[in-house]
N, C-alpha and C positions, 0 to 999 in steps of 0.2 A: 659291796653291800650298800653302803650309803655313799653317794658321790662326794658329799662334803667332807667326809672323813679322809678320803684319799687325795683330795685336792692339795697341791703344794701351795704354800703361802707366797705372796708376792714379795720380791726383794724390796728393802726400804733403807733409807738413810735419813738421819735427823737433819732438819734444816740448819741446825747450828754447826754441822760438819760440812756444809756445802761450799763455803767460800773458796776453798782451794781448788774446787772443780769448775767454778764459773768460767765460762769461755772455752772449756774443754769438753763440755757435755751438751747434749740436746735437751734443754730445759723448756718444758711447756707448761705455761700457766693456764689452767682450764677455767679460771673465773670468768665472769661476764666482762665485757669490754669496759663498763664503767668502773668495776672493781679494779681491773688491771690499770686503768688510767690513774686511779687514786694512789698507786704505788706498787711497783713490782720489783722482783730481784733483777739485778743486771743480767743481761743476755737472754732473759726469758722471753719466749714468743707466746703471744696470746692466741689460743685456739679454745673457745668456749667448750665446756663439757658436752653439750648437746651436739655440737658440730663434730667433735672428734669421735663421738660414739656413733653418729649416724652416717658419717662419710670417712671412716677410718683410713681407708686406702688413699684418700686424697691428701691426707696430712702426714701419715706415717709410712715408713718403709720397714719391712720385716727384717732386713739385714742390718738395721741400726738399733742402738739402745737409746731409750728416752727416759728422762727423769720428769715425773709429773707432780705439779704443785698446785695447791689451791689456797684458800685462806687459813684453814685450820687443820686440814688433813683428812677430813671426812669425805669430801667429794673426790679427792684424788685417790683415796683408798678404794672406793667403789669403782671408779673409772679404771684403775690399775687392774683390778680383778677381771673386769670385762675385757680389757685389751689383752691381758695375759691369756685369757681363754680363747681369744681370736688368734693367738700365736705371735704376739708382739713381745719384744724384749723390753720390759718396763720396770722402772724403779720408782717407788712411791717416796716422795719427800714429806716425811712426817713432821708435824708441827706447823707446816704451812707458812705462808707469808706473815701471818700474825705473830709468829715466834722468831722471825728472822731478826738478828741483832745488827746487821749491817745497814748501810744507807740504801734506801729504796729509790729507784728511778721513777720519774714521772713524765 
């Protein structure tokens, strides 16, 4: 009847639970390059939101799983929904970089 009622939600993990996974997952920071340079989680690769949405196949492989992070979780949530609809295996990192308690890389 209504597509949004049948839609499955995107998987998610809280940023406070991600330390044990760093280095073992494909973590993509979708913030703009200047935001990324100001501090990002260790091992996170920077692919800005507009790039990953407009050229998805250039950056992602449908056979792999990706964790998506932004500053607060809003952009990553929207992006994860779109990427999931495109058939990618996506996990949203809720809370974002702003709530990460570990040391950020610069």
